[in-house]
DRENVEX-21353 format. One record per atom (N, C-alpha, C, CB): z, x, y; residue in three letters; atom name. Coordinates in nm, 2 decimals, padded with zeros to 4 digits. Glycine has a CB too. Layout:
z	x	y	residu	atome
Z	X	Y	ala	CA
...
This chain:
z	x	y	residu	atome
08.41	10.99	09.60	met	N
08.38	11.02	09.76	met	CA
08.29	11.13	09.77	met	C
08.52	11.07	09.85	met	CB
08.16	11.10	09.76	asp	N
08.07	11.20	09.75	asp	CA
08.00	11.20	09.87	asp	C
07.99	11.20	09.62	asp	CB
07.96	11.32	09.91	gly	N
07.86	11.34	10.03	gly	CA
07.90	11.41	10.17	gly	C
07.81	11.19	10.07	gly	CB
08.04	11.44	10.15	asn	N
08.12	11.49	10.26	asn	CA
08.03	11.63	10.32	asn	C
08.30	11.54	10.20	asn	CB
08.01	11.70	10.24	gly	N
07.93	11.85	10.28	gly	CA
07.79	11.80	10.34	gly	C
07.90	11.95	10.13	gly	CB
07.71	11.72	10.25	arg	N
07.60	11.68	10.30	arg	CA
07.60	11.59	10.44	arg	C
07.54	11.62	10.20	arg	CB
07.68	11.52	10.46	trp	N
07.71	11.45	10.57	trp	CA
07.73	11.54	10.70	trp	C
07.81	11.37	10.55	trp	CB
07.82	11.65	10.68	ala	N
07.86	11.76	10.79	ala	CA
07.71	11.82	10.80	ala	C
07.99	11.88	10.74	ala	CB
07.64	11.89	10.69	arg	N
07.54	11.97	10.72	arg	CA
07.45	11.89	10.80	arg	C
07.48	12.02	10.61	arg	CB
07.41	11.77	10.77	ser	N
07.30	11.71	10.85	ser	CA
07.32	11.67	11.00	ser	C
07.27	11.58	10.78	ser	CB
07.45	11.70	11.04	arg	N
07.49	11.68	11.17	arg	CA
07.53	11.82	11.22	arg	C
07.61	11.58	11.18	arg	CB
07.49	11.93	11.17	gly	N
07.51	12.06	11.22	gly	CA
07.66	12.10	11.24	gly	C
07.44	12.07	11.35	gly	CB
07.73	12.06	11.13	leu	N
07.89	12.08	11.15	leu	CA
07.93	12.15	11.00	leu	C
07.99	11.91	11.17	leu	CB
08.04	12.21	11.02	pro	N
08.11	12.27	10.91	pro	CA
08.14	12.18	10.79	pro	C
08.24	12.32	10.96	pro	CB
08.15	12.23	10.67	arg	N
08.16	12.13	10.57	arg	CA
08.28	12.06	10.56	arg	C
08.14	12.18	10.45	arg	CB
08.39	12.14	10.64	leu	N
08.52	12.07	10.67	leu	CA
08.54	11.94	10.73	leu	C
08.60	12.16	10.74	leu	CB
08.45	11.95	10.83	ala	N
08.43	11.84	10.92	ala	CA
08.40	11.70	10.84	ala	C
08.31	11.87	11.00	ala	CB
08.29	11.71	10.74	gly	N
08.27	11.63	10.66	gly	CA
08.39	11.56	10.56	gly	C
08.19	11.70	10.62	gly	CB
08.50	11.66	10.53	his	N
08.61	11.63	10.44	his	CA
08.71	11.54	10.57	his	C
08.67	11.78	10.36	his	CB
08.69	11.60	10.68	arg	N
08.80	11.50	10.76	arg	CA
08.74	11.37	10.81	arg	C
08.86	11.58	10.90	arg	CB
08.61	11.37	10.81	ala	N
08.54	11.23	10.84	ala	CA
08.58	11.16	10.69	ala	C
08.34	11.25	10.88	ala	CB
08.57	11.21	10.58	gly	N
08.60	11.15	10.46	gly	CA
08.73	11.11	10.44	gly	C
08.56	11.24	10.35	gly	CB
08.83	11.16	10.50	arg	N
08.97	11.11	10.51	arg	CA
08.97	10.96	10.59	arg	C
09.06	11.23	10.60	arg	CB
08.89	10.95	10.71	glu	N
08.89	10.83	10.77	glu	CA
08.82	10.73	10.70	glu	C
08.84	10.84	10.89	glu	CB
08.74	10.77	10.62	ala	N
08.66	10.66	10.50	ala	CA
08.77	10.61	10.40	ala	C
08.52	10.74	10.39	ala	CB
08.84	10.69	10.36	leu	N
08.96	10.68	10.28	leu	CA
09.07	10.56	10.34	leu	C
09.02	10.84	10.27	leu	CB
09.10	10.59	10.48	arg	N
09.19	10.51	10.52	arg	CA
09.10	10.36	10.54	arg	C
09.25	10.57	10.66	arg	CB
09.01	10.36	10.58	arg	N
08.93	10.23	10.60	arg	CA
08.90	10.15	10.46	arg	C
08.78	10.28	10.67	arg	CB
08.89	10.24	10.35	thr	N
08.86	10.18	10.23	thr	CA
09.00	10.10	10.17	thr	C
08.81	10.29	10.14	thr	CB
09.11	10.19	10.20	val	N
09.26	10.16	10.14	val	CA
09.30	10.02	10.22	val	C
09.39	10.31	10.16	val	CB
09.27	10.01	10.36	glu	N
09.29	09.88	10.43	glu	CA
09.19	09.79	10.40	glu	C
09.30	09.89	10.58	glu	CB
09.08	09.78	10.38	ala	N
08.99	09.69	10.31	ala	CA
09.01	09.64	10.19	ala	C
08.89	09.74	10.30	ala	CB
09.07	09.71	10.09	ala	N
09.08	09.68	09.95	ala	CA
09.14	09.56	09.91	ala	C
09.15	09.79	09.89	ala	CB
09.27	09.54	09.97	pro	N
09.34	09.41	09.94	pro	CA
09.26	09.30	09.97	pro	C
09.48	09.41	10.00	pro	CB
09.20	09.30	10.09	asn	N
09.13	09.17	10.14	asn	CA
08.99	09.15	10.05	asn	C
09.08	09.17	10.31	asn	CB
08.96	09.25	09.96	cys	N
08.86	09.22	09.86	cys	CA
08.90	09.20	09.75	cys	C
08.78	09.30	09.85	cys	CB
09.01	09.19	09.74	gly	N
09.07	09.11	09.60	gly	CA
09.11	09.26	09.51	gly	C
08.91	08.98	09.50	gly	CB
09.11	09.36	09.55	val	N
09.12	09.50	09.46	val	CA
09.27	09.52	09.48	val	C
09.03	09.65	09.51	val	CB
09.35	09.52	09.35	thr	N
09.47	09.57	09.33	thr	CA
09.50	09.71	09.27	thr	C
09.52	09.48	09.25	thr	CB
09.39	09.78	09.24	ile	N
09.42	09.92	09.19	ile	CA
09.29	10.00	09.24	ile	C
09.43	09.92	09.02	ile	CB
09.31	10.09	09.30	leu	N
09.19	10.19	09.35	leu	CA
09.23	10.31	09.33	leu	C
09.15	10.18	09.50	leu	CB
09.13	10.39	09.26	thr	N
09.16	10.51	09.22	thr	CA
09.04	10.59	09.30	thr	C
09.16	10.51	09.06	thr	CB
09.05	10.71	09.37	leu	N
08.96	10.78	09.45	leu	CA
08.96	10.94	09.40	leu	C
09.00	10.76	09.59	leu	CB
08.85	10.98	09.36	tyr	N
08.82	11.11	09.32	tyr	CA
08.83	11.21	09.45	tyr	C
08.68	11.11	09.25	tyr	CB
08.96	11.26	09.46	ala	N
08.97	11.35	09.59	ala	CA
08.92	11.49	09.58	ala	C
09.10	11.36	09.63	ala	CB
08.96	11.55	09.43	phe	N
08.91	11.68	09.43	phe	CA
08.90	11.70	09.27	phe	C
09.02	11.79	09.51	phe	CB
08.81	11.76	09.22	ser	N
08.77	11.80	09.09	ser	CA
08.82	11.91	09.04	ser	C
08.65	11.80	09.07	ser	CB
08.85	11.93	08.90	ser	N
08.90	12.05	08.86	ser	CA
08.80	12.17	08.87	ser	C
08.94	12.04	08.73	ser	CB
08.65	12.10	08.88	asp	N
08.57	12.21	08.89	asp	CA
08.55	12.22	09.05	asp	C
08.45	12.19	08.80	asp	CB
08.61	12.18	09.14	asn	N
08.63	12.20	09.28	asn	CA
08.68	12.33	09.31	asn	C
08.72	12.11	09.33	asn	CB
08.76	12.38	09.22	trp	N
08.83	12.52	09.25	trp	CA
08.70	12.62	09.27	trp	C
08.93	12.57	09.10	trp	CB
08.60	12.60	09.21	lys	N
08.46	12.70	09.21	lys	CA
08.42	12.72	09.34	lys	C
08.33	12.65	09.14	lys	CB
08.46	12.62	09.45	arg	N
08.40	12.62	09.58	arg	CA
08.47	12.75	09.65	arg	C
08.42	12.48	09.66	arg	CB
08.39	12.79	09.76	pro	N
08.46	12.90	09.85	pro	CA
08.59	12.87	09.88	pro	C
08.40	12.92	09.98	pro	CB
08.67	13.01	09.87	ala	N
08.83	13.00	09.90	ala	CA
08.87	12.93	10.04	ala	C
08.89	13.15	09.90	ala	CB
08.77	12.95	10.15	asp	N
08.81	12.87	10.27	asp	CA
08.80	12.73	10.27	asp	C
08.73	12.90	10.37	asp	CB
08.71	12.69	10.18	glu	N
08.69	12.52	10.18	glu	CA
08.81	12.47	10.09	glu	C
08.52	12.46	10.08	glu	CB
08.83	12.55	09.96	val	N
08.93	12.49	09.89	val	CA
09.07	12.50	09.97	val	C
08.93	12.54	09.75	val	CB
09.09	12.61	10.04	ser	N
09.24	12.60	10.14	ser	CA
09.23	12.49	10.25	ser	C
09.26	12.77	10.23	ser	CB
09.10	12.47	10.30	gly	N
09.10	12.38	10.38	gly	CA
09.14	12.24	10.32	gly	C
08.99	12.38	10.44	gly	CB
09.07	12.20	10.21	leu	N
09.11	12.10	10.15	leu	CA
09.25	12.07	10.11	leu	C
09.05	12.09	10.07	leu	CB
09.31	12.15	10.08	met	N
09.44	12.15	10.05	met	CA
09.53	12.13	10.17	met	C
09.47	12.26	09.98	met	CB
09.51	12.19	10.28	asn	N
09.58	12.17	10.40	asn	CA
09.54	12.00	10.45	asn	C
09.53	12.30	10.50	asn	CB
09.41	11.96	10.45	leu	N
09.39	11.82	10.47	leu	CA
09.47	11.74	10.38	leu	C
09.25	11.79	10.45	leu	CB
09.47	11.76	10.27	phe	N
09.53	11.66	10.15	phe	CA
09.68	11.67	10.19	phe	C
09.50	11.70	09.98	phe	CB
09.74	11.77	10.22	glu	N
09.89	11.78	10.25	glu	CA
09.93	11.71	10.36	glu	C
09.94	11.91	10.27	glu	CB
09.83	11.74	10.48	ser	N
09.86	11.67	10.60	ser	CA
09.83	11.52	10.61	ser	C
09.78	11.73	10.71	ser	CB
09.73	11.50	10.50	ala	N
09.71	11.34	10.50	ala	CA
09.84	11.26	10.41	ala	C
09.55	11.30	10.40	ala	CB
09.88	11.32	10.32	leu	N
09.99	11.26	10.25	leu	CA
10.12	11.25	10.36	leu	C
10.03	11.36	10.11	leu	CB
10.14	11.35	10.45	lys	N
10.28	11.34	10.52	lys	CA
10.24	11.23	10.61	lys	C
10.34	11.48	10.60	lys	CB
10.11	11.23	10.69	glu	N
10.09	11.13	10.79	glu	CA
10.06	10.98	10.73	glu	C
09.97	11.19	10.88	glu	CB
10.02	10.97	10.60	glu	N
09.98	10.83	10.56	glu	CA
10.09	10.77	10.47	glu	C
09.83	10.83	10.47	glu	CB
10.19	10.86	10.44	ala	N
10.30	10.78	10.36	ala	CA
10.38	10.68	10.42	ala	C
10.40	10.86	10.31	ala	CB
10.39	10.69	10.52	gly	N
10.47	10.59	10.60	gly	CA
10.39	10.46	10.62	gly	C
10.51	10.66	10.75	gly	CB
10.26	10.47	10.65	arg	N
10.17	10.38	10.67	arg	CA
10.15	10.31	10.53	arg	C
10.04	10.43	10.73	arg	CB
10.15	10.37	10.41	cys	N
10.12	10.32	10.28	cys	CA
10.26	10.24	10.24	cys	C
10.08	10.44	10.17	cys	CB
10.37	10.29	10.31	leu	N
10.50	10.20	10.26	leu	CA
10.51	10.08	10.35	leu	C
10.65	10.29	10.26	leu	CB
10.45	10.08	10.49	arg	N
10.47	09.95	10.57	arg	CA
10.35	09.84	10.51	arg	C
10.44	09.99	10.76	arg	CB
10.23	09.88	10.45	glu	N
10.15	09.80	10.39	glu	CA
10.17	09.77	10.23	glu	C
10.02	09.85	10.42	glu	CB
10.28	09.83	10.19	ala	N
10.29	09.78	10.04	ala	CA
10.22	09.84	09.94	ala	C
10.26	09.66	10.03	ala	CB
10.16	09.99	10.00	val	N
10.07	10.05	09.90	val	CA
10.15	10.16	09.81	val	C
09.93	10.11	09.98	val	CB
10.14	10.14	09.70	arg	N
10.21	10.25	09.58	arg	CA
10.11	10.35	09.59	arg	C
10.21	10.19	09.41	arg	CB
10.15	10.48	09.61	leu	N
10.07	10.57	09.61	leu	CA
10.09	10.68	09.50	leu	C
10.08	10.61	09.72	leu	CB
10.02	10.72	09.43	glu	N
10.02	10.79	09.29	glu	CA
09.89	10.91	09.30	glu	C
09.99	10.67	09.17	glu	CB
09.96	11.02	09.27	val	N
09.86	11.14	09.25	val	CA
09.82	11.18	09.09	val	C
09.93	11.27	09.33	val	CB
09.71	11.16	09.06	ile	N
09.69	11.20	08.91	ile	CA
09.59	11.32	08.90	ile	C
09.63	11.06	08.82	ile	CB
09.62	11.39	08.78	gly	N
09.53	11.51	08.76	gly	CA
09.64	11.62	08.73	gly	C
09.42	11.55	08.90	gly	CB
09.58	11.75	08.72	arg	N
09.69	11.87	08.72	arg	CA
09.77	11.90	08.84	arg	C
09.63	12.00	08.71	arg	CB
09.89	11.94	08.83	lys	N
09.98	11.97	08.94	lys	CA
10.01	12.12	08.93	lys	C
10.12	11.87	08.94	lys	CB
10.01	12.18	08.81	asp	N
10.04	12.31	08.82	asp	CA
09.97	12.40	08.89	asp	C
10.04	12.34	08.72	asp	CB
09.84	12.38	08.94	arg	N
09.76	12.46	09.04	arg	CA
09.78	12.44	09.18	arg	C
09.63	12.45	09.01	arg	CB
09.84	12.32	09.21	leu	N
09.84	12.29	09.36	leu	CA
09.95	12.37	09.43	leu	C
09.86	12.14	09.39	leu	CB
09.93	12.40	09.56	pro	N
10.03	12.48	09.62	pro	CA
10.16	12.40	09.63	pro	C
09.98	12.52	09.74	pro	CB
10.28	12.48	09.64	ser	N
10.41	12.39	09.63	ser	CA
10.43	12.32	09.74	ser	C
10.53	12.47	09.63	ser	CB
10.36	12.36	09.86	ser	N
10.39	12.27	09.98	ser	CA
10.30	12.12	09.97	ser	C
10.35	12.36	10.12	ser	CB
10.20	12.13	09.87	val	N
10.13	12.02	09.84	val	CA
10.21	11.92	09.75	val	C
10.00	12.06	09.78	val	CB
10.27	11.98	09.65	leu	N
10.35	11.91	09.57	leu	CA
10.47	11.86	09.62	leu	C
10.38	11.98	09.49	leu	CB
10.52	11.93	09.70	asp	N
10.63	11.85	09.77	asp	CA
10.61	11.73	09.86	asp	C
10.69	11.93	09.86	asp	CB
10.47	11.77	09.89	ser	N
10.43	11.61	10.00	ser	CA
10.41	11.51	09.90	ser	C
10.27	11.62	10.12	ser	CB
10.34	11.54	09.77	val	N
10.30	11.46	09.68	val	CA
10.43	11.37	09.63	val	C
10.25	11.54	09.57	val	CB
10.53	11.45	09.59	ala	N
10.64	11.40	09.53	ala	CA
10.73	11.31	09.63	ala	C
10.72	11.51	09.48	ala	CB
10.72	11.34	09.77	his	N
10.78	11.25	09.89	his	CA
10.69	11.11	09.89	his	C
10.76	11.33	10.04	his	CB
10.56	11.15	09.90	ala	N
10.48	11.02	09.92	ala	CA
10.51	10.93	09.78	ala	C
10.30	11.06	09.95	ala	CB
10.49	11.00	09.65	glu	N
10.52	10.89	09.55	glu	CA
10.64	10.82	09.56	glu	C
10.51	10.93	09.42	glu	CB
10.75	10.90	09.58	asp	N
10.89	10.85	09.59	asp	CA
10.91	10.75	09.69	asp	C
10.99	10.97	09.62	asp	CB
10.84	10.76	09.79	leu	N
10.86	10.68	09.92	leu	CA
10.80	10.53	09.91	leu	C
10.78	10.77	10.05	leu	CB
10.71	10.55	09.83	thr	N
10.62	10.43	09.80	thr	CA
10.60	10.36	09.67	thr	C
10.49	10.47	09.84	thr	CB
10.70	10.38	09.60	arg	N
10.71	10.35	09.45	arg	CA
10.71	10.21	09.44	arg	C
10.84	10.42	09.37	arg	CB
10.76	10.14	09.55	his	N
10.80	10.00	09.52	his	CA
10.66	09.92	09.58	his	C
10.96	09.95	09.61	his	CB
10.57	09.97	09.62	gly	N
10.45	09.91	09.68	gly	CA
10.38	09.82	09.57	gly	C
10.34	10.02	09.74	gly	CB
10.36	09.68	09.60	asp	N
10.30	09.61	09.51	asp	CA
10.18	09.54	09.56	asp	C
10.40	09.52	09.45	asp	CB
10.13	09.58	09.68	arg	N
10.01	09.52	09.72	arg	CA
09.89	09.58	09.69	arg	C
10.00	09.51	09.83	arg	CB
09.89	09.69	09.66	leu	N
09.78	09.78	09.62	leu	CA
09.83	09.92	09.55	leu	C
09.69	09.82	09.76	leu	CB
09.75	09.94	09.44	trp	N
09.80	10.09	09.37	trp	CA
09.71	10.19	09.41	trp	C
09.81	10.09	09.19	trp	CB
09.74	10.27	09.47	leu	N
09.63	10.38	09.52	leu	CA
09.67	10.50	09.43	leu	C
09.64	10.41	09.70	leu	CB
09.56	10.54	09.38	arg	N
09.56	10.65	09.27	arg	CA
09.46	10.75	09.35	arg	C
09.48	10.59	09.10	arg	CB
09.51	10.88	09.36	leu	N
09.43	10.98	09.40	leu	CA
09.41	11.08	09.30	leu	C
09.47	11.04	09.53	leu	CB
09.30	11.11	09.24	ala	N
09.27	11.20	09.17	ala	CA
09.27	11.35	09.21	ala	C
09.16	11.16	09.13	ala	CB
09.37	11.42	09.20	val	N
09.33	11.58	09.24	val	CA
09.37	11.69	09.12	val	C
09.41	11.63	09.38	val	CB
09.28	11.75	09.12	asp	N
09.25	11.88	09.04	asp	CA
09.23	11.77	08.88	asp	C
09.42	12.02	09.03	asp	CB
09.17	11.68	08.88	tyr	N
09.13	11.59	08.78	tyr	CA
09.01	11.62	08.71	tyr	C
09.12	11.47	08.82	tyr	CB
09.01	11.60	08.58	ser	N
08.92	11.61	08.50	ser	CA
08.92	11.49	08.39	ser	C
08.92	11.74	08.46	ser	CB
08.83	11.41	08.38	gly	N
08.83	11.31	08.28	gly	CA
08.83	11.34	08.12	gly	C
08.72	11.25	08.30	gly	CB
08.77	11.46	08.11	arg	N
08.77	11.52	07.97	arg	CA
08.91	11.56	07.92	arg	C
08.68	11.64	07.96	arg	CB
08.96	11.63	08.03	gln	N
09.11	11.69	08.02	gln	CA
09.21	11.58	08.00	gln	C
09.15	11.79	08.16	gln	CB
09.18	11.45	08.07	ser	N
09.29	11.36	08.07	ser	CA
09.29	11.31	07.94	ser	C
09.27	11.25	08.18	ser	CB
09.17	11.28	07.87	ile	N
09.15	11.22	07.76	ile	CA
09.20	11.30	07.63	ile	C
09.01	11.19	07.76	ile	CB
09.20	11.45	07.64	ser	N
09.26	11.56	07.56	ser	CA
09.42	11.55	07.57	ser	C
09.21	11.70	07.60	ser	CB
09.47	11.52	07.70	asp	N
09.59	11.52	07.71	asp	CA
09.66	11.38	07.67	asp	C
09.60	11.57	07.84	asp	CB
09.60	11.29	07.65	gly	N
09.62	11.15	07.63	gly	CA
09.68	11.09	07.76	gly	C
09.70	11.12	07.50	gly	CB
09.64	11.14	07.87	ser	N
09.68	11.08	08.00	ser	CA
09.57	10.94	08.05	ser	C
09.68	11.21	08.11	ser	CB
09.58	10.86	08.00	ile	N
09.49	10.74	08.00	ile	CA
09.55	10.66	08.10	ile	C
09.48	10.65	07.85	ile	CB
09.48	10.62	08.21	gly	N
09.49	10.51	08.30	gly	CA
09.46	10.37	08.28	gly	C
09.43	10.55	08.40	gly	CB
09.48	10.29	08.37	pro	N
09.44	10.15	08.35	pro	CA
09.28	10.13	08.36	pro	C
09.51	10.06	08.47	pro	CB
09.24	10.05	08.28	asp	N
09.08	10.00	08.26	asp	CA
09.03	09.99	08.39	asp	C
09.05	09.84	08.19	asp	CB
08.89	10.05	08.41	val	N
08.82	10.04	08.56	val	CA
08.73	09.92	08.53	val	C
08.73	10.20	08.60	val	CB
08.73	09.83	08.62	asp	N
08.62	09.72	08.62	asp	CA
08.50	09.76	08.68	asp	C
08.67	09.60	08.68	asp	CB
08.52	09.81	08.81	leu	N
08.39	09.86	08.90	leu	CA
08.43	10.01	08.95	leu	C
08.37	09.75	09.06	leu	CB
08.32	10.07	08.91	leu	N
08.31	10.23	08.96	leu	CA
08.21	10.24	09.07	leu	C
08.24	10.34	08.83	leu	CB
08.24	10.26	09.17	ile	N
08.14	10.31	09.28	ile	CA
08.13	10.44	09.30	ile	C
08.18	10.26	09.41	ile	CB
07.99	10.49	09.30	arg	N
07.96	10.62	09.33	arg	CA
07.89	10.65	09.45	arg	C
07.89	10.68	09.23	arg	CB
07.92	10.69	09.55	thr	N
07.86	10.71	09.68	thr	CA
07.78	10.84	09.67	thr	C
07.96	10.73	09.80	thr	CB
07.72	10.84	09.79	gly	N
07.63	10.97	09.82	gly	CA
07.49	10.99	09.75	gly	C
07.72	11.10	09.78	gly	CB
07.45	10.87	09.68	gly	N
07.31	10.87	09.60	gly	CA
07.33	10.93	09.46	gly	C
07.20	10.95	09.69	gly	CB
07.43	10.99	09.42	glu	N
07.46	11.04	09.28	glu	CA
07.43	10.95	09.18	glu	C
07.59	11.10	09.26	glu	CB
07.40	10.98	09.07	gln	N
07.39	10.86	08.96	gln	CA
07.45	10.92	08.82	gln	C
07.22	10.81	08.92	gln	CB
07.57	10.97	08.83	arg	N
07.65	11.02	08.72	arg	CA
07.78	11.00	08.76	arg	C
07.63	11.17	08.68	arg	CB
07.86	11.01	08.64	leu	N
08.02	11.00	08.65	leu	CA
08.10	11.13	08.68	leu	C
08.08	10.96	08.50	leu	CB
08.05	11.24	08.67	ser	N
08.10	11.36	08.71	ser	CA
08.24	11.39	08.66	ser	C
08.09	11.38	08.85	ser	CB
08.27	11.35	08.55	asp	N
08.39	11.38	08.48	asp	CA
08.52	11.29	08.53	asp	C
08.43	11.54	08.50	asp	CB
08.46	11.16	08.59	phe	N
08.55	11.09	08.64	phe	CA
08.60	10.97	08.56	phe	C
08.51	11.06	08.76	phe	CB
08.73	10.94	08.52	leu	N
08.78	10.83	08.44	leu	CA
08.68	10.78	08.33	leu	C
08.81	10.72	08.54	leu	CB
08.65	10.86	08.24	leu	N
08.56	10.85	08.13	leu	CA
08.60	10.76	08.03	leu	C
08.53	10.98	08.08	leu	CB
08.73	10.78	07.97	trp	N
08.77	10.67	07.90	trp	CA
08.78	10.52	07.98	trp	C
08.89	10.71	07.84	trp	CB
08.85	10.55	08.10	glu	N
08.87	10.41	08.15	glu	CA
08.76	10.33	08.20	glu	C
08.96	10.42	08.26	glu	CB
08.64	10.40	08.20	ser	N
08.53	10.33	08.25	ser	CA
08.44	10.28	08.14	ser	C
08.46	10.42	08.33	ser	CB
08.49	10.28	08.02	ala	N
08.42	10.24	07.90	ala	CA
08.31	10.11	07.93	ala	C
08.54	10.19	07.78	ala	CB
08.39	10.02	07.99	tyr	N
08.32	09.90	08.03	tyr	CA
08.32	09.86	08.17	tyr	C
08.37	09.78	07.95	tyr	CB
08.31	09.96	08.25	ala	N
08.30	09.95	08.38	ala	CA
08.17	09.91	08.42	ala	C
08.35	10.06	08.45	ala	CB
08.14	09.80	08.53	glu	N
08.02	09.79	08.60	glu	CA
08.00	09.92	08.70	glu	C
08.03	09.67	08.67	glu	CB
07.89	10.00	08.70	leu	N
07.87	10.10	08.76	leu	CA
07.77	10.08	08.88	leu	C
07.83	10.18	08.68	leu	CB
07.80	10.09	09.01	tyr	N
07.75	10.06	09.13	tyr	CA
07.70	10.19	09.22	tyr	C
07.87	09.99	09.19	tyr	CB
07.58	10.23	09.24	phe	N
07.56	10.34	09.29	phe	CA
07.50	10.31	09.44	phe	C
07.46	10.41	09.20	phe	CB
07.55	10.38	09.53	thr	N
07.51	10.36	09.68	thr	CA
07.46	10.50	09.73	thr	C
07.64	10.29	09.79	thr	CB
07.34	10.49	09.81	pro	N
07.30	10.60	09.90	pro	CA
07.38	10.65	10.00	pro	C
07.20	10.57	09.96	pro	CB
07.51	10.57	10.05	arg	N
07.60	10.57	10.16	arg	CA
07.68	10.69	10.12	arg	C
07.68	10.44	10.19	arg	CB
07.66	10.80	10.21	met	N
07.76	10.91	10.19	met	CA
07.89	10.88	10.22	met	C
07.74	11.02	10.26	met	CB
08.01	10.91	10.16	trp	N
08.15	10.89	10.16	trp	CA
08.20	10.87	10.31	trp	C
08.23	11.01	10.09	trp	CB
08.16	10.97	10.42	pro	N
08.22	10.95	10.55	pro	CA
08.18	10.83	10.62	pro	C
08.20	11.07	10.62	pro	CB
08.06	10.77	10.58	asp	N
08.02	10.65	10.63	asp	CA
08.05	10.52	10.56	asp	C
07.90	10.65	10.65	asp	CB
08.11	10.54	10.45	phe	N
08.16	10.40	10.37	phe	CA
08.27	10.34	10.46	phe	C
08.24	10.44	10.22	phe	CB
08.25	10.20	10.45	gly	N
08.35	10.12	10.51	gly	CA
08.39	09.97	10.44	gly	C
08.31	10.10	10.64	gly	CB
08.44	09.92	10.52	ala	N
08.48	09.78	10.47	ala	CA
08.35	09.69	10.38	ala	C
08.53	09.69	10.60	ala	CB
08.24	09.69	10.47	asp	N
08.13	09.63	10.45	asp	CA
08.07	09.67	10.32	asp	C
08.04	09.65	10.56	asp	CB
08.08	09.80	10.30	asp	N
08.01	09.85	10.19	asp	CA
08.11	09.83	10.06	asp	C
07.97	10.00	10.21	asp	CB
08.23	09.82	10.08	leu	N
08.32	09.80	09.99	leu	CA
08.30	09.62	09.96	leu	C
08.48	09.85	10.05	leu	CB
08.30	09.54	10.04	ser	N
08.28	09.41	10.01	ser	CA
08.13	09.39	09.94	ser	C
08.31	09.33	10.13	ser	CB
08.05	09.47	10.00	ala	N
07.91	09.43	09.92	ala	CA
07.91	09.47	09.77	ala	C
07.77	09.52	10.00	ala	CB
08.00	09.57	09.74	ala	N
08.00	09.63	09.60	ala	CA
08.08	09.53	09.52	ala	C
08.06	09.78	09.59	ala	CB
08.19	09.48	09.56	val	N
08.27	09.36	09.49	val	CA
08.20	09.25	09.48	val	C
08.39	09.32	09.55	val	CB
08.13	09.21	09.58	ala	N
08.02	09.09	09.57	ala	CA
07.93	09.09	09.44	ala	C
07.92	09.10	09.70	ala	CB
07.87	09.22	09.45	trp	N
07.79	09.24	09.33	trp	CA
07.84	09.25	09.21	trp	C
07.73	09.35	09.33	trp	CB
07.97	09.30	09.19	phe	N
08.05	09.31	09.06	phe	CA
08.08	09.15	09.02	phe	C
08.20	09.39	09.09	phe	CB
08.09	09.06	09.11	his	N
08.13	08.92	09.08	his	CA
07.98	08.86	09.04	his	C
08.21	08.84	09.20	his	CB
07.88	08.91	09.07	ser	N
07.75	08.86	09.02	ser	CA
07.71	08.90	08.89	ser	C
07.65	08.90	09.10	ser	CB
07.78	08.99	08.82	arg	N
07.76	09.04	08.69	arg	CA
07.81	08.95	08.59	arg	C
07.81	09.17	08.67	arg	CB
07.76	08.94	08.48	gln	N
07.80	08.87	08.37	gln	CA
07.86	08.98	08.26	gln	C
07.67	08.80	08.31	gln	CB
07.99	08.98	08.23	arg	N
08.03	09.09	08.18	arg	CA
08.08	09.03	08.02	arg	C
08.14	09.16	08.28	arg	CB
08.03	09.11	07.93	arg	N
08.04	09.05	07.79	arg	CA
08.14	09.13	07.70	arg	C
07.90	09.03	07.73	arg	CB
08.16	09.25	07.70	phe	N
08.25	09.35	07.65	phe	CA
08.21	09.33	07.50	phe	C
08.41	09.31	07.69	phe	CB
08.08	09.33	07.46	gly	N
08.02	09.36	07.35	gly	CA
08.01	09.22	07.28	gly	C
08.10	09.47	07.27	gly	CB
08.04	09.11	07.35	ala	N
08.05	08.97	07.27	ala	CA
07.92	08.88	07.34	ala	C
08.22	08.88	07.31	ala	CB
07.92	08.78	07.29	leu	N
07.81	08.71	07.35	leu	CA
07.86	08.62	07.48	leu	C
07.75	08.61	07.24	leu	CB
07.75	08.59	07.58	pro	N
07.81	08.54	07.67	pro	CA
07.91	08.39	07.68	pro	C
07.71	08.54	07.74	pro	CB
07.97	08.34	07.72	pro	N
08.05	08.23	07.70	pro	CA
07.96	08.12	07.70	pro	C
08.16	08.21	07.80	pro	CB
07.99	08.00	07.64	arg	N
07.92	07.88	07.65	arg	CA
07.94	07.83	07.78	arg	C
07.95	07.78	07.55	arg	CB
07.85	07.76	07.85	pro	N
07.85	07.68	08.00	pro	CA
07.98	07.62	08.02	pro	C
07.73	07.55	08.02	pro	CB
08.03	07.55	07.89	glu	N
08.14	07.45	07.91	glu	CA
08.26	07.51	07.94	glu	C
08.17	07.37	07.79	glu	CB
08.27	07.65	07.87	val	N
08.37	07.73	07.88	val	CA
08.38	07.81	08.01	val	C
08.38	07.80	07.78	val	CB
08.52	07.79	08.11	ser	N
08.51	07.87	08.21	ser	CA
08.52	08.01	08.19	ser	C
08.59	07.84	08.30	ser	CB
08.50	08.12	08.26	thr	N
08.53	08.25	08.24	thr	CA
08.64	08.28	08.31	thr	C
08.43	08.32	08.26	thr	CB
08.73	08.36	08.26	pro	N
08.87	08.39	08.33	pro	CA
08.86	08.47	08.46	pro	C
08.98	08.47	08.23	pro	CB
08.95	08.45	08.53	ala	N
08.91	08.53	08.68	ala	CA
08.90	08.67	08.66	ala	C
09.02	08.50	08.79	ala	CB
08.84	08.74	08.76	leu	N
08.82	08.88	08.74	leu	CA
08.90	08.96	08.82	leu	C
08.69	08.92	08.76	leu	CB
08.95	09.06	08.76	gly	N
09.04	09.16	08.85	gly	CA
08.96	09.28	08.88	gly	C
09.19	09.22	08.77	gly	CB
08.98	09.36	08.99	leu	N
08.91	09.45	09.01	leu	CA
09.00	09.58	09.03	leu	C
08.83	09.40	09.12	leu	CB
08.99	09.69	08.95	arg	N
09.05	09.81	08.97	arg	CA
08.96	09.92	09.01	arg	C
09.11	09.84	08.87	arg	CB
């Protein structure tokens, strides 16, 4: 979910305004994901390296995260979305942890979409800790950057990588649909030879 700060700066707004707009993009994407065939969606909300940002920005992000959890938990429940927060939890404010626990418990039976929010997350640390999640089929990087930035390193071993210049606050259903369509045009071999024409390929899942 990259480009929030640049999006705000280009409009003469404080960085936190970009993060608020990014929250709306998150809602749009979550709403659109099941219609695109997505069953598991992992979003990088806050990197372990993001603690290096100015204290007021970090505080604002934590407040925004907490309010989003409180306000969106009910919506997730109604839409059968299971919410899980991955990453370290020992450095998060206690009020945020309370909101995480409530949202996870409330939505634990959601079976339409598994929404995983990476907060205080490091791919390297997750490998070191043995905290490996489901394999990633399609990894989308917004904001024009073309690197993984310590995100789902193990899980993305065979992921298709899709880079878009669209900044996260502008990302929407059409962008997700375009990325999924591109994914389905790819021939995935997983190190083997492509299947013979007479052999049908298995249905693809998207995580």
